[in-house]
Phi, psi and omega in degrees: 000140179291141180265001182288128179200122175083177180289168185203152176285170177296325177298319177296325178295322177297321174295322175305312181295318179297324181290343176250023173067034171241140181253115179224165178237159175304326176299319178297319183291324175295320180294322179290327177294319180294337181266358179088002178289332174234154174280158173293140178291159177278127178284150183225094176301142183263003183112159184306124174083004184242012178070228180207156175283161174304134178294152183245131167271137184284169186305315183299321179291332174299311175299318179301318179303314181295322177295314181299317183295325178298315178288327173299322178293335177274002176109000179295135173268182182303315183294326177292320183294333180296338178293338184290303178294330178294317182291320179298320181293319180295312192259346178240345171097178183293342178291342183253323176220126182281154183300324184299328176291318183296321180300314178297314181298321179294321178297321179291320177299318180290316181062219176284122179304337177272089182289170179300148182298326179299313182292323180299323181284329173299313179301316184294322181290325174301311179293324180294324178298322180294320190260000184292155179223140182302329186271359179294140180288144177304324181294323180293317176301314177301316181297317179291323181296317182292317181298317181292317180297321178292323176295316179294328187283318187261336185080012180229154176197146171277103189294325176298313183292324180293315179303313180298314176299318178297317181295325178297336181260316183280328183235047182296121178080010180270339187308141358274010178282156178247140185267141172226137185247132173099189183290151183300330180283344179210063182279154169268116180231168171299315184297316185293321182291315179298323178295323179291318178298320178300310181304312185290324177293317177298316178300315176303320181297321183282324177294318187288346177248009173060043181262001181269131177278170175300317178300323177301316180298314183290324175295320180294321175299314182300314179294323180289320181299319180295313179293321180289324175298321179295319180298316180303315178295320185271344187305314180305321180287316183301324181303322183288343181257010183292133180291147180300327182276004178224063175300139179085007181298321178245074185290146180299151179263118178231162181302318181292317181294324181291316181298323186288346183248009187302314180291321176299315182297318183292321179303311182296320183293321175299318181292318179296329175295334173286319185280323183234065180300332179291328180287321180295321177300316176303317183294325183294344180273358181259145179294139177291129180279164175255122184259131176255131184258146172277155181287000000 
């Protein structure tokens, strides 16, 4: 049985970790706090001229620290660990992780919007695999890969040129028709992929300049929960309609997979709120669903 109860000082957090077979220092906890993995503790002034008492982390943050340490032991780095507080905020709410912490965690997750060229090409290859067609020309694949990698590396892209490059790979010989893969209710198309890329790049630009309001964050969460709840309901059926040449198009929803995509989902929802503000406004009129995850 856990002995954790109530708020605690940073020294007590170190003891919490030790009692669960983790070795940490106060410096690591401060570093994780600055990165948004933990919320800042509550300061306690001791009165005029008397300095202050040790600041206190609340009970939920104590449990969060143990969760973070568990995943760190399994090899998760800082950027991966930021998914945990963001995911808790999205699916369990402000009572468990405050929005101010989410803002810091998202900034850590994004880091320098100009990611390493190596990671940029990894992102580009993932998108290319989703959009590839057996009849696509090698030169068309390379052109799309280079353009996607450059977009991920610089945070900028010519959407018209990207759409043309994407169609050359996804729809070779289809003109004037447009190709759609998967079920009609949730198809993979060039337009859907370009829309997501555009949304994410716009969201990164606003996040890195701190232009989103608290309401923007909460509205994005609300919109995401509505859309994701619909996907959770539909996924078992959609999986039966999955094309043989696109395995994993409609991947199962588990707590682990959802948590691992929390920052991506929030980033996309924030970006879609920029592009389609009227849709976000409509979503806020609907009650937020409660999502239940499979193990």
